[in-house]
Residue frames as a rotation matrix with the C-alpha (Angstrom) as fourth column:
MET 1
-0.403 -0.915 -0.027 -5.03
0.325 -0.171 0.930 0.93
-0.855 0.366 0.367 20.92
SER 2
0.472 0.570 0.672 -6.10
0.851 -0.096 -0.516 3.24
-0.229 0.816 -0.531 18.08
GLY 3
-0.666 -0.619 0.416 -5.00
0.717 -0.685 0.128 6.22
0.206 0.383 0.900 16.02
GLY 4
-0.926 0.297 -0.234 -6.93
-0.212 -0.920 -0.330 9.45
-0.313 -0.256 0.915 15.66
PRO 5
-0.069 0.996 0.059 -10.57
-0.342 0.032 -0.939 9.89
-0.937 -0.085 0.338 14.74
GLN 6
0.277 0.115 -0.954 -9.84
-0.959 -0.025 -0.282 9.49
-0.056 0.993 0.103 11.00
ALA 7
-0.736 -0.610 -0.294 -7.95
-0.613 0.785 -0.096 6.23
0.289 0.109 -0.951 11.70
GLU 8
-0.744 0.499 0.444 -10.93
-0.074 0.599 -0.798 4.85
-0.664 -0.626 -0.408 13.65
LYS 9
0.249 0.828 -0.502 -13.33
-0.642 -0.246 -0.726 5.85
-0.725 0.503 0.470 10.86
ILE 10
-0.023 -0.332 -0.943 -11.22
-0.956 0.283 -0.076 4.03
0.292 0.900 -0.324 8.26
ARG 11
-0.928 -0.339 0.154 -10.83
-0.372 0.858 -0.355 0.97
-0.012 -0.386 -0.922 10.46
THR 12
-0.335 0.891 0.307 -14.60
-0.170 0.263 -0.950 0.73
-0.927 -0.370 0.064 10.97
LEU 13
0.310 0.478 -0.822 -15.23
-0.853 -0.242 -0.463 1.21
-0.420 0.844 0.332 7.30
PHE 14
-0.287 -0.517 -0.806 -12.91
-0.829 0.555 -0.061 -1.60
0.479 0.651 -0.589 6.16
ASN 15
-0.909 0.081 0.409 -14.12
-0.218 0.744 -0.631 -3.92
-0.355 -0.663 -0.659 8.94
THR 16
-0.061 0.998 -0.016 -17.63
-0.473 -0.043 -0.880 -3.42
-0.879 -0.046 0.474 7.64
ILE 17
0.624 0.332 -0.708 -16.89
-0.767 0.086 -0.636 -4.35
-0.150 0.939 0.308 4.03
ALA 18
-0.305 -0.920 0.246 -14.22
-0.826 0.385 0.413 -6.99
-0.474 -0.077 -0.877 4.67
GLY 19
-0.105 0.350 0.931 -16.44
0.022 0.936 -0.350 -9.92
-0.994 -0.016 -0.106 3.73
ASP 20
0.752 0.490 0.441 -17.13
0.447 0.113 -0.887 -8.60
-0.485 0.864 -0.134 0.26
TYR 21
0.453 -0.591 -0.668 -13.90
-0.421 -0.802 0.424 -6.72
-0.786 0.089 -0.612 -0.33
ASP 22
-0.563 -0.764 0.315 -12.08
-0.108 0.446 0.888 -9.27
-0.820 0.466 -0.334 -2.45
ARG 23
-0.162 0.591 0.790 -15.05
0.853 0.486 -0.188 -10.10
-0.495 0.644 -0.583 -4.65
LEU 24
0.800 0.532 -0.275 -15.77
0.374 -0.802 -0.466 -6.41
-0.469 0.270 -0.841 -5.25
ASN 25
0.123 -0.862 -0.491 -12.13
-0.392 -0.497 0.774 -5.59
-0.912 0.098 -0.399 -5.98
HIS 26
-0.723 -0.424 0.546 -11.93
0.234 0.594 0.770 -8.21
-0.650 0.684 -0.330 -8.70
LEU 27
0.087 0.874 0.477 -15.37
0.916 0.118 -0.384 -7.38
-0.392 0.471 -0.790 -10.05
LEU 28
0.815 0.318 -0.484 -14.92
0.233 -0.945 -0.228 -3.61
-0.530 0.073 -0.845 -10.19
SER 29
0.030 -0.874 -0.486 -11.41
-0.594 -0.406 0.694 -3.82
-0.804 0.268 -0.531 -11.67
LEU 30
0.754 0.372 -0.542 -12.51
-0.657 0.466 -0.593 -6.52
0.031 0.803 0.595 -14.12
GLY 31
0.918 -0.391 0.068 -9.80
0.366 0.900 0.239 -8.75
-0.154 -0.194 0.969 -12.64
ILE 32
0.575 -0.737 0.354 -7.01
0.111 -0.359 -0.927 -6.37
0.811 0.572 -0.125 -13.64
ASP 33
0.625 -0.346 0.700 -5.90
-0.770 -0.421 0.480 -5.88
0.129 -0.839 -0.529 -9.98
ARG 34
0.815 -0.345 0.465 -4.46
0.109 0.881 0.461 -9.39
-0.569 -0.325 0.755 -10.08
THR 35
0.643 -0.566 0.517 -2.28
0.670 0.088 -0.737 -8.44
0.372 0.820 0.436 -13.08
TRP 36
0.596 -0.390 0.702 -1.02
-0.375 -0.908 -0.186 -5.30
0.710 -0.152 -0.688 -11.34
ARG 37
0.714 -0.316 0.625 0.13
-0.585 0.222 0.780 -7.32
-0.385 -0.922 -0.026 -8.29
LYS 38
0.731 -0.471 0.493 1.91
0.532 0.846 0.019 -9.87
-0.427 0.248 0.870 -10.46
ARG 39
0.602 -0.550 0.579 3.78
0.396 -0.424 -0.814 -7.16
0.693 0.719 -0.038 -12.34
ALA 40
0.633 -0.362 0.684 5.02
-0.661 -0.713 0.235 -5.67
0.403 -0.601 -0.690 -9.08
LEU 41
0.956 -0.217 0.199 6.60
0.044 0.774 0.632 -8.94
-0.291 -0.595 0.749 -8.04
SER 42
0.510 -0.814 0.278 9.69
0.670 0.174 -0.722 -8.28
0.539 0.555 0.634 -10.20
GLU 43
0.127 -0.468 0.874 10.49
-0.333 -0.850 -0.407 -5.34
0.934 -0.240 -0.264 -7.88
ILE 44
0.617 0.243 0.748 10.00
-0.778 0.045 0.627 -7.41
0.118 -0.969 0.217 -4.76
LEU 45
0.824 -0.216 0.524 11.66
0.011 0.930 0.366 -10.73
-0.567 -0.296 0.769 -5.39
PRO 46
0.135 -0.022 -0.991 14.14
0.582 0.811 0.061 -12.11
0.802 -0.585 0.122 -4.54
ALA 47
-0.157 -0.186 0.970 13.84
-0.670 -0.701 -0.243 -10.86
0.725 -0.688 -0.015 -0.97
SER 48
-0.659 -0.173 -0.732 14.29
0.255 0.864 -0.435 -12.96
0.707 -0.473 -0.525 2.12
LYS 49
-0.548 0.510 -0.662 12.15
0.734 -0.086 -0.674 -10.77
-0.401 -0.856 -0.328 4.41
VAL 50
-0.687 0.423 0.591 9.05
0.271 -0.605 0.749 -8.89
0.674 0.675 0.301 3.15
LEU 51
-0.719 0.531 -0.449 6.69
0.377 -0.244 -0.893 -6.69
-0.584 -0.811 -0.024 5.12
ASP 52
-0.633 0.585 0.507 3.30
0.536 -0.142 0.832 -6.22
0.559 0.799 -0.224 3.46
VAL 53
-0.882 0.278 -0.382 1.66
0.123 -0.645 -0.754 -3.10
-0.456 -0.712 0.535 4.95
ALA 54
-0.206 0.910 -0.360 -2.11
-0.824 -0.360 -0.437 -2.66
-0.527 0.206 0.824 4.50
CYS 55
-0.962 -0.272 -0.019 -2.27
-0.245 0.832 0.498 -6.36
-0.120 0.484 -0.867 3.61
GLY 56
-0.205 0.970 -0.132 -6.06
-0.971 -0.185 0.148 -6.39
0.119 0.158 0.980 4.00
THR 57
0.741 0.556 0.376 -7.34
-0.598 0.802 -0.008 -9.90
-0.306 -0.219 0.927 3.31
GLY 58
0.165 -0.851 0.499 -3.88
-0.229 0.459 0.859 -10.99
-0.959 -0.256 -0.119 2.20
ASP 59
0.955 0.254 0.154 -4.12
0.087 0.256 -0.963 -10.98
-0.283 0.933 0.223 -1.58
PHE 60
0.645 -0.755 -0.120 -0.68
-0.582 -0.384 -0.717 -9.49
0.495 0.532 -0.687 -2.16
SER 61
0.005 -0.641 0.767 0.96
-0.924 0.291 0.248 -11.45
-0.382 -0.710 -0.591 0.65
LEU 62
0.397 0.268 0.878 -0.39
-0.050 0.961 -0.270 -14.68
-0.917 0.063 0.395 -0.82
GLU 63
0.994 -0.080 -0.076 0.72
-0.082 -0.077 -0.994 -13.62
0.073 0.994 -0.083 -4.36
ILE 64
0.268 -0.957 0.115 4.28
-0.911 -0.290 -0.293 -13.05
0.314 -0.026 -0.949 -3.08
ALA 65
-0.051 -0.265 0.963 4.24
-0.713 0.685 0.151 -16.33
-0.700 -0.679 -0.223 -1.12
GLY 66
0.769 0.440 0.463 2.96
0.008 0.718 -0.696 -18.27
-0.639 0.539 0.549 -4.16
ARG 67
0.824 -0.524 -0.216 5.73
-0.363 -0.195 -0.911 -16.98
0.436 0.829 -0.351 -6.37
CYS 68
-0.004 -0.851 0.525 8.32
-1.000 0.009 0.008 -17.86
-0.011 -0.525 -0.851 -3.70
VAL 69
0.176 0.123 0.977 7.04
-0.358 0.932 -0.053 -21.40
-0.917 -0.340 0.208 -3.43
ARG 70
0.947 0.272 0.172 6.94
0.044 0.422 -0.906 -21.92
-0.319 0.865 0.387 -7.21
ARG 71
0.653 -0.757 0.008 10.46
-0.282 -0.253 -0.925 -20.65
0.703 0.602 -0.379 -7.63
ALA 72
0.572 -0.395 -0.719 11.84
0.724 0.655 0.217 -22.18
0.385 -0.645 0.660 -4.41
ILE 73
-0.216 -0.602 0.769 12.79
0.045 -0.793 -0.608 -18.79
0.975 -0.097 0.198 -3.00
PRO 74
-0.251 0.111 -0.962 13.16
0.935 0.287 -0.211 -18.76
0.252 -0.952 -0.176 0.77
CYS 75
-0.648 0.087 0.757 11.15
0.000 -0.993 0.114 -15.80
0.762 0.074 0.643 2.04
ALA 76
-0.548 0.498 -0.672 9.47
0.819 0.156 -0.553 -14.78
-0.171 -0.853 -0.493 5.29
ILE 77
-0.544 0.476 0.690 6.36
0.175 -0.740 0.649 -12.50
0.820 0.474 0.319 4.74
THR 78
-0.673 0.347 -0.654 4.78
0.665 -0.103 -0.739 -10.46
-0.324 -0.932 -0.162 7.51
GLY 79
-0.364 0.633 0.683 1.40
0.535 -0.459 0.709 -8.74
0.762 0.624 -0.172 6.95
LEU 80
-0.766 0.215 -0.606 0.01
0.446 -0.501 -0.742 -5.74
-0.463 -0.838 0.288 8.75
ASP 81
-0.208 0.801 0.562 -3.47
0.924 -0.027 0.381 -4.39
0.320 0.598 -0.735 8.13
LEU 82
-0.876 -0.156 0.456 -4.21
0.109 -0.986 -0.128 -0.66
0.470 -0.062 0.881 8.06
SER 83
0.056 0.973 0.225 -7.78
-0.111 -0.218 0.970 -1.10
0.992 -0.079 0.095 9.20
GLU 84
0.474 0.061 -0.878 -6.48
0.788 0.416 0.454 -1.92
0.393 -0.907 0.149 12.69
GLY 85
0.721 -0.086 -0.688 -5.81
0.450 -0.696 0.559 1.64
-0.527 -0.713 -0.463 13.73
MET 86
0.888 -0.381 0.259 -3.51
0.071 -0.444 -0.893 2.53
0.455 0.811 -0.367 10.84
LEU 87
0.182 -0.970 0.159 -0.11
-0.189 -0.193 -0.963 3.94
0.965 0.145 -0.219 11.74
ALA 88
0.078 -0.167 0.983 -0.36
-0.970 -0.242 0.036 3.97
0.232 -0.956 -0.180 15.52
VAL 89
0.703 0.229 0.673 -1.14
-0.458 0.870 0.182 0.25
-0.544 -0.436 0.717 15.72
MET 90
0.854 -0.485 -0.188 1.27
0.052 0.438 -0.897 -0.52
0.518 0.757 0.399 12.89
ARG 91
0.053 -0.891 0.451 4.05
-0.597 -0.390 -0.701 0.92
0.801 -0.232 -0.553 15.00
GLU 92
0.184 0.125 0.975 2.90
-0.950 0.278 0.143 -1.00
-0.253 -0.952 0.170 18.07
LYS 93
0.956 0.205 0.208 2.82
-0.147 0.953 -0.264 -4.26
-0.253 0.222 0.942 16.12
VAL 94
0.578 -0.811 -0.089 6.26
-0.096 0.040 -0.995 -3.63
0.810 0.583 -0.055 14.70
ALA 95
-0.135 -0.620 0.773 7.62
-0.878 -0.286 -0.383 -2.99
0.459 -0.731 -0.506 18.18
ARG 96
0.440 0.368 0.819 5.93
-0.763 0.633 0.126 -6.08
-0.472 -0.681 0.560 19.66
ALA 97
0.999 -0.024 -0.024 7.24
0.005 0.809 -0.588 -8.25
0.034 0.588 0.808 16.88
GLY 98
0.484 -0.870 -0.099 10.76
0.223 0.013 0.975 -7.06
-0.846 -0.494 0.200 17.64
TYR 99
0.654 -0.237 0.719 11.50
0.740 0.005 -0.672 -5.57
0.156 0.971 0.178 14.26
ALA 100
0.064 -0.757 -0.650 14.79
0.591 -0.496 0.636 -3.81
-0.804 -0.424 0.416 14.63
ASP 101
0.502 -0.039 -0.864 15.89
-0.557 -0.779 -0.288 -0.99
-0.662 0.625 -0.413 12.37
GLY 102
-0.233 -0.634 -0.738 17.00
-0.972 0.134 0.192 -2.45
-0.023 0.762 -0.647 9.06
THR 103
-0.228 0.167 0.959 15.00
-0.389 0.887 -0.248 -5.68
-0.892 -0.430 -0.138 9.31
PHE 104
0.488 0.657 0.574 13.31
0.245 0.529 -0.813 -6.08
-0.838 0.537 0.097 5.90
ASP 105
-0.625 -0.631 0.460 14.66
0.552 0.059 0.832 -6.47
-0.551 0.774 0.312 2.37
CYS 106
-0.833 0.422 0.357 11.40
0.154 -0.442 0.883 -5.14
0.531 0.791 0.303 0.99
VAL 107
-0.615 0.745 -0.259 8.20
0.219 -0.154 -0.964 -3.44
-0.758 -0.649 -0.068 2.20
THR 108
-0.825 0.415 0.383 5.06
0.425 0.008 0.905 -3.50
0.373 0.910 -0.183 0.06
ILE 109
-0.560 0.767 -0.313 1.85
-0.016 -0.388 -0.922 -1.52
-0.829 -0.511 0.230 0.15
ALA 110
-0.885 0.301 0.357 -0.87
0.429 0.226 0.874 -2.49
0.182 0.927 -0.329 -2.33
PHE 111
-0.256 0.855 0.450 -3.77
0.247 -0.392 0.886 -0.05
0.935 0.338 -0.111 -2.62
GLY 112
0.397 0.446 -0.802 -3.53
0.863 0.117 0.492 1.17
0.313 -0.888 -0.338 0.97
ILE 113
-0.581 -0.766 -0.274 -1.18
0.813 -0.531 -0.239 4.13
0.038 -0.361 0.932 1.28
ARG 114
-0.574 0.426 0.699 -3.95
0.065 -0.828 0.557 6.59
0.816 0.366 0.447 0.38
ASN 115
0.495 0.827 -0.268 -5.81
0.268 0.148 0.952 5.53
0.827 -0.543 -0.149 3.58
PHE 116
-0.215 -0.625 -0.750 -3.02
0.949 0.046 -0.311 6.62
0.229 -0.779 0.584 5.92
GLU 117
0.834 0.518 -0.189 -3.86
0.551 -0.785 0.284 9.68
-0.001 -0.341 -0.940 7.99
HIS 118
0.652 -0.705 -0.279 -0.16
-0.477 -0.667 0.572 10.62
-0.589 -0.240 -0.771 8.34
ARG 119
0.982 -0.188 0.019 1.54
0.136 0.636 -0.760 9.36
0.130 0.749 0.650 5.17
GLU 120
0.377 -0.915 0.146 4.91
-0.487 -0.329 -0.809 11.00
0.788 0.234 -0.570 5.68
GLN 121
0.052 -0.316 0.947 5.24
-0.970 0.209 0.124 9.44
-0.237 -0.925 -0.296 9.18
ALA 122
0.799 0.288 0.527 4.36
-0.196 0.954 -0.225 6.08
-0.568 0.077 0.819 7.66
LEU 123
0.854 -0.509 -0.103 7.01
-0.030 0.150 -0.988 6.49
0.519 0.847 0.113 5.00
ARG 124
0.069 -0.852 0.519 9.67
-0.822 -0.343 -0.455 7.34
0.565 -0.395 -0.724 7.58
GLU 125
0.233 0.066 0.970 8.70
-0.793 0.590 0.150 4.41
-0.562 -0.805 0.190 9.77
ILE 126
0.972 0.118 0.203 8.91
0.031 0.793 -0.609 2.08
-0.233 0.598 0.767 6.79
LEU 127
0.549 -0.835 0.022 12.31
-0.377 -0.271 -0.886 3.53
0.746 0.478 -0.464 5.90
ARG 128
0.129 -0.513 0.849 13.46
-0.991 -0.088 0.097 2.71
0.025 -0.854 -0.520 9.42
VAL 129
0.369 0.084 0.926 12.71
-0.427 0.900 0.089 -0.99
-0.826 -0.428 0.368 9.18
LEU 130
0.986 -0.115 -0.118 14.20
-0.070 0.355 -0.932 -1.38
0.149 0.928 0.342 5.67
LYS 131
0.389 -0.920 0.056 17.72
0.667 0.323 0.672 -2.64
-0.636 -0.224 0.739 5.33
PRO 132
-0.043 -0.503 -0.863 20.22
-0.441 -0.765 0.468 -0.36
-0.896 0.401 -0.189 3.54
GLY 133
-0.877 -0.221 -0.427 19.47
-0.472 0.224 0.853 -0.88
-0.093 0.949 -0.301 -0.15
GLY 134
-0.663 0.705 0.252 16.04
0.595 0.700 -0.395 -2.35
-0.455 -0.112 -0.884 0.68
ARG 135
-0.909 0.317 0.272 13.02
0.084 -0.499 0.862 -1.32
0.409 0.806 0.427 -1.40
LEU 136
-0.469 0.876 -0.115 9.60
-0.033 -0.147 -0.989 0.11
-0.883 -0.460 0.098 -0.73
VAL 137
-0.969 0.201 0.141 7.14
0.173 0.147 0.974 -0.94
0.175 0.968 -0.177 -3.46
ILE 138
-0.522 0.815 -0.254 3.74
-0.125 -0.367 -0.922 0.79
-0.844 -0.449 0.293 -3.60
LEU 139
-0.742 0.507 0.439 0.78
0.582 0.162 0.797 -0.01
0.333 0.847 -0.415 -5.85
GLU 140
-0.560 0.598 -0.573 -1.94
0.239 -0.545 -0.803 2.62
-0.793 -0.587 0.162 -5.80
LEU 141
0.147 0.707 0.692 -4.98
0.969 0.037 -0.244 3.48
-0.198 0.706 -0.680 -7.87
SER 142
-0.656 -0.480 -0.583 -4.70
0.310 -0.875 0.372 6.74
-0.688 0.064 0.723 -9.82
VAL 143
0.508 0.789 -0.347 -6.54
0.033 -0.420 -0.907 9.08
-0.861 0.449 -0.239 -12.15
PRO 144
0.206 -0.423 0.882 -5.61
0.929 0.368 -0.041 8.61
-0.307 0.828 0.469 -15.84
ALA 145
-0.485 -0.483 -0.729 -3.83
0.275 -0.876 0.396 11.51
-0.830 -0.008 0.558 -17.55
THR 146
-0.901 0.183 0.394 -5.70
0.386 -0.083 0.919 11.27
0.201 0.980 0.004 -20.84
PRO 147
-0.830 0.553 0.072 -8.68
-0.532 -0.746 -0.400 13.71
-0.168 -0.370 0.914 -20.64
VAL 148
-0.106 0.841 -0.531 -11.24
-0.782 0.259 0.567 11.49
0.614 0.475 0.630 -22.38
LEU 149
-0.188 -0.052 -0.981 -10.30
0.292 0.950 -0.107 8.43
0.938 -0.307 -0.163 -20.33
ARG 150
-0.967 -0.208 -0.150 -10.20
0.209 -0.299 -0.931 10.53
0.149 -0.931 0.332 -17.18
ALA 151
-0.549 0.828 0.113 -13.79
-0.818 -0.560 0.131 11.70
0.172 -0.021 0.985 -17.84
PHE 152
0.232 0.622 -0.748 -15.06
-0.403 0.762 0.508 8.12
0.885 0.184 0.427 -18.16
TYR 153
-0.471 -0.503 -0.725 -12.99
0.449 0.571 -0.687 7.05
0.760 -0.649 -0.043 -15.18
ASN 154
-0.979 0.100 0.178 -14.48
-0.202 -0.619 -0.759 9.80
0.034 -0.779 0.626 -13.00
LEU 155
-0.155 0.974 -0.167 -17.95
-0.881 -0.060 0.469 8.88
0.447 0.220 0.867 -14.14
TYR 156
0.159 0.137 -0.978 -17.40
-0.002 0.990 0.138 5.27
0.987 -0.020 0.157 -13.27
PHE 157
-0.646 -0.588 -0.486 -15.65
0.478 0.184 -0.859 6.02
0.595 -0.787 0.163 -9.94
THR 158
-0.974 0.186 0.129 -18.10
-0.223 -0.696 -0.682 8.61
-0.037 -0.693 0.720 -8.64
HIS 159
-0.163 0.985 -0.055 -21.39
-0.986 -0.165 -0.038 7.13
-0.046 0.048 0.998 -9.84
ILE 160
0.356 0.358 -0.863 -21.26
-0.580 0.809 0.096 3.54
0.732 0.467 0.496 -11.05
LEU 161
-0.498 -0.655 -0.568 -18.76
0.060 0.627 -0.776 2.08
0.865 -0.421 -0.273 -8.54
PRO 162
-0.866 0.188 0.464 -20.63
-0.499 -0.237 -0.834 3.39
-0.047 -0.953 0.299 -5.43
LEU 163
0.124 0.980 -0.152 -23.90
-0.990 0.133 0.051 2.03
0.070 0.145 0.987 -6.87
ILE 164
0.335 -0.066 -0.940 -22.52
-0.297 0.939 -0.171 -1.48
0.894 0.337 0.295 -7.55
GLY 165
-0.653 -0.715 -0.251 -20.35
0.047 0.292 -0.955 -1.60
0.756 -0.635 -0.157 -4.43
GLY 166
-0.705 0.449 0.549 -23.16
-0.707 -0.390 -0.590 -0.35
-0.050 -0.804 0.593 -2.21
TRP 167
0.330 0.871 -0.365 -25.63
-0.886 0.419 0.199 -2.84
0.326 0.257 0.910 -3.69
ILE 168
0.195 -0.316 -0.929 -23.34
-0.026 0.945 -0.327 -5.83
0.981 0.088 0.176 -3.14
SER 169
-0.682 -0.639 -0.356 -21.90
0.336 0.159 -0.928 -4.85
0.650 -0.752 0.106 0.26
GLY 170
0.331 0.871 -0.362 -24.86
0.823 -0.079 0.562 -2.97
0.461 -0.484 -0.743 1.65
ASP 171
0.237 -0.369 -0.899 -22.56
0.678 -0.600 0.425 -0.05
-0.696 -0.710 0.108 2.54
LYS 172
0.692 0.096 0.716 -22.89
0.673 -0.444 -0.591 2.81
0.261 0.891 -0.372 0.10
ALA 173
0.944 -0.329 -0.011 -20.86
-0.289 -0.843 0.454 5.15
-0.159 -0.426 -0.891 2.27
ALA 174
0.272 -0.889 0.369 -17.80
0.117 0.411 0.904 2.90
-0.955 -0.202 0.216 2.01
TYR 175
-0.102 -0.317 0.943 -17.93
0.911 0.352 0.216 2.91
-0.400 0.881 0.253 -1.75
ARG 176
0.894 0.201 0.401 -18.29
0.320 -0.913 -0.254 6.65
0.315 0.355 -0.880 -1.85
TYR 177
0.742 -0.670 -0.011 -15.17
-0.357 -0.408 0.840 6.98
-0.568 -0.620 -0.542 0.31
LEU 178
0.260 -0.695 0.671 -13.06
0.537 0.681 0.498 4.58
-0.803 0.230 0.550 -1.74
PRO 179
0.304 -0.153 0.940 -13.24
0.920 -0.209 -0.332 6.55
0.248 0.966 0.077 -5.05
ALA 180
0.958 0.081 0.276 -12.98
0.016 -0.973 0.229 9.86
0.287 -0.215 -0.933 -3.18
SER 181
0.663 -0.745 0.076 -9.76
-0.083 0.028 0.996 8.75
-0.744 -0.667 -0.044 -1.56
VAL 182
0.102 -0.606 0.789 -8.28
0.887 0.415 0.203 7.93
-0.450 0.679 0.580 -4.98
LEU 183
0.534 0.195 0.823 -9.23
0.661 -0.703 -0.262 11.30
0.528 0.684 -0.504 -6.46
LYS 184
0.972 -0.112 0.205 -7.63
-0.212 -0.794 0.570 13.12
0.099 -0.598 -0.796 -3.47
PHE 185
0.597 -0.796 0.098 -4.35
0.531 0.484 0.695 11.23
-0.601 -0.363 0.712 -3.56
PRO 186
0.183 -0.602 -0.778 -1.30
-0.390 -0.771 0.504 13.26
-0.902 0.211 -0.376 -4.76
GLY 187
0.917 0.014 -0.398 -0.30
-0.395 0.167 -0.904 13.09
0.054 0.986 0.159 -8.42
LYS 188
0.803 -0.580 -0.142 2.73
0.544 0.809 -0.223 11.11
0.244 0.102 0.964 -9.45
GLU 189
-0.020 -0.865 0.501 5.30
0.294 -0.484 -0.824 13.97
0.956 0.130 0.264 -9.32
GLU 190
0.204 0.154 0.967 4.03
-0.751 -0.609 0.256 15.23
0.628 -0.778 -0.008 -5.98
TRP 191
0.955 0.208 0.211 4.05
-0.295 0.714 0.635 11.78
-0.018 -0.669 0.743 -4.45
MET 192
0.549 -0.829 -0.109 7.55
0.667 0.513 -0.541 10.99
0.504 0.224 0.834 -5.67
GLY 193
-0.096 -0.540 0.836 8.66
-0.154 -0.822 -0.548 14.30
0.983 -0.182 -0.005 -4.19
ILE 194
0.593 0.380 0.710 7.11
-0.760 -0.026 0.649 13.29
0.265 -0.924 0.274 -0.83
MET 195
0.951 -0.272 -0.147 8.98
0.293 0.946 0.143 9.96
0.100 -0.179 0.979 -0.95
ARG 196
0.136 -0.953 0.271 12.27
0.537 -0.159 -0.828 11.74
0.833 0.258 0.490 -1.62
SER 197
0.026 -0.105 0.994 11.65
-0.532 -0.843 -0.075 14.24
0.846 -0.527 -0.078 1.19
CYS 198
0.820 0.351 0.452 11.17
-0.570 0.422 0.706 11.30
0.057 -0.836 0.545 3.57
GLY 199
0.166 -0.897 0.411 14.59
-0.711 0.180 0.680 9.93
-0.683 -0.405 -0.608 2.75
TYR 200
0.553 0.079 0.830 14.05
0.327 0.895 -0.303 7.51
-0.767 0.439 0.469 -0.16
ALA 201
-0.347 -0.700 -0.624 16.57
-0.556 -0.383 0.738 7.42
-0.755 0.603 -0.256 -3.03
GLU 202
-0.991 -0.129 -0.047 16.18
-0.106 0.501 0.859 6.13
-0.087 0.856 -0.510 -6.64
VAL 203
-0.271 0.962 0.034 12.47
0.000 0.035 -0.999 6.96
-0.962 -0.271 -0.009 -6.56
ARG 204
-0.958 -0.028 -0.285 10.74
-0.283 -0.054 0.958 5.90
-0.042 0.998 0.044 -9.71
HIS 205
-0.165 0.986 0.018 7.29
-0.510 -0.070 -0.857 5.42
-0.844 -0.151 0.515 -11.14
LYS 206
-1.000 0.001 0.002 5.55
0.002 0.511 0.860 3.12
-0.001 0.860 -0.511 -13.61
ALA 207
-0.321 0.943 -0.088 1.98
-0.864 -0.330 -0.380 3.44
-0.387 -0.046 0.921 -14.95
TYR 208
-0.918 0.168 0.358 -0.25
0.244 0.953 0.179 0.40
-0.311 0.252 -0.916 -15.55
THR 209
-0.258 0.896 0.362 -3.38
0.959 0.283 -0.019 0.24
-0.120 0.342 -0.932 -17.62
LEU 210
-0.023 0.167 0.986 -3.23
0.604 -0.784 0.147 3.83
0.797 0.598 -0.083 -18.98
GLY 211
-0.697 -0.389 0.603 -2.48
-0.159 -0.736 -0.658 5.24
0.700 -0.554 0.451 -15.55
ILE 212
0.443 0.894 0.071 -5.38
-0.335 0.092 0.938 3.64
0.831 -0.439 0.340 -13.64
CYS 213
0.937 -0.265 -0.227 -2.79
0.328 0.442 0.835 1.99
-0.121 -0.857 0.501 -11.43
ARG 214
0.552 -0.807 0.211 0.68
-0.488 -0.517 -0.703 3.40
0.677 0.285 -0.679 -10.57
GLN 215
0.715 -0.455 -0.531 3.71
0.651 0.710 0.269 1.66
0.255 -0.538 0.804 -9.11
TYR 216
0.673 -0.562 0.482 6.19
-0.567 -0.809 -0.152 3.61
0.475 -0.170 -0.863 -6.99
VAL 217
0.651 -0.567 -0.505 9.59
0.643 0.765 -0.031 2.30
0.404 -0.305 0.863 -5.92
GLY 218
0.631 -0.521 0.575 12.01
-0.586 -0.806 -0.087 3.86
0.508 -0.282 -0.814 -3.44
VAL 219
0.362 -0.635 -0.682 15.26
0.463 0.758 -0.460 2.61
0.809 -0.149 0.568 -1.93
ARG 220
0.971 -0.167 -0.173 16.76
0.094 -0.401 0.911 3.11
-0.222 -0.901 -0.373 1.51
PRO 221
0.600 -0.799 -0.038 20.20
-0.457 -0.304 -0.836 4.62
0.656 0.519 -0.548 0.85
ALA 222
0.406 -0.584 -0.703 23.20
0.688 0.702 -0.186 2.77
0.602 -0.409 0.686 2.21
SER 223
-0.623 -0.761 0.183 24.46
0.495 -0.565 -0.660 6.09
0.606 -0.320 0.729 3.50
LEU 224
0.329 0.831 0.448 21.30
0.047 -0.489 0.871 7.03
0.943 -0.266 -0.200 5.42
PRO 225
-0.513 -0.559 0.651 22.33
-0.578 -0.335 -0.744 8.43
0.634 -0.758 -0.151 8.82
LEU 226
-0.665 0.258 -0.701 21.50
0.556 0.798 -0.234 6.20
0.498 -0.545 -0.674 11.83
THR 227
0.307 0.816 0.490 18.35
-0.071 -0.494 0.867 7.09
0.949 -0.301 -0.094 13.70
GLU 228
-0.056 -0.291 0.955 18.47
-0.932 -0.329 -0.155 7.63
0.359 -0.898 -0.252 17.44
SER 229
0.733 0.413 0.540 17.15
-0.600 0.766 0.229 4.11
-0.319 -0.492 0.810 18.02
GLU 230
0.845 -0.495 -0.203 19.81
0.208 0.653 -0.729 2.60
0.493 0.573 0.654 15.67
GLY 231
0.085 -0.911 0.403 22.61
-0.352 -0.406 -0.843 4.60
0.932 -0.070 -0.355 17.31
THR 232
-0.092 -0.082 0.992 21.67
-0.992 -0.080 -0.098 3.40
0.087 -0.993 -0.074 20.78
ARG 233
0.862 0.489 -0.131 21.12
-0.488 0.872 0.040 -0.22
0.134 0.030 0.991 19.80
GLU 234
0.095 -0.874 0.477 23.72
-0.771 0.238 0.591 -2.65
-0.630 -0.424 -0.651 21.15
């Protein structure tokens, strides 16, 4: 069970660096990635059923679960990891788990959507499993808009990060891919347009830390037409 060649390449890459991934994330972001996740929780909770796509080692899933426990919010959290074949296996897992159309109150993707080979298909599949009125909350790294900051950011991302990441993990190729994937990801207006074209309503954006991280939120409209699978479901 696997996606295309690109999906297999990404899966192998993340499997290789999995052991060092958390430590490097926190080190290279100076711990700010934890703050970004906490800020996103206000868009996610309260929700009784959350699907965390591209959950990786579970940082965001555990952050959501911890907040639920501290506030006594009943919530079931399901995590799917993109490194396991990306979209193709994601769909198979969703089907095996019996997720009907309109299952989840909220779907989250923290720093993973840029790794999808077929992003529009992923967005439509996520829309399918959201309840009417349910939210998709995306956190993704981004290029700052300010020219001076962008210049320093590009220097760090294309030279310093691969050096440090490669030294710690032993995989320089992985830490050349990671910054390149951020630089190639669509800008905020283009990405919000893609979300709207895939059926999301009330699409909005928020920048964190001078635009180094961006949060995108989209809602499944209550009036969204039934899919073929929904229409045939008894």
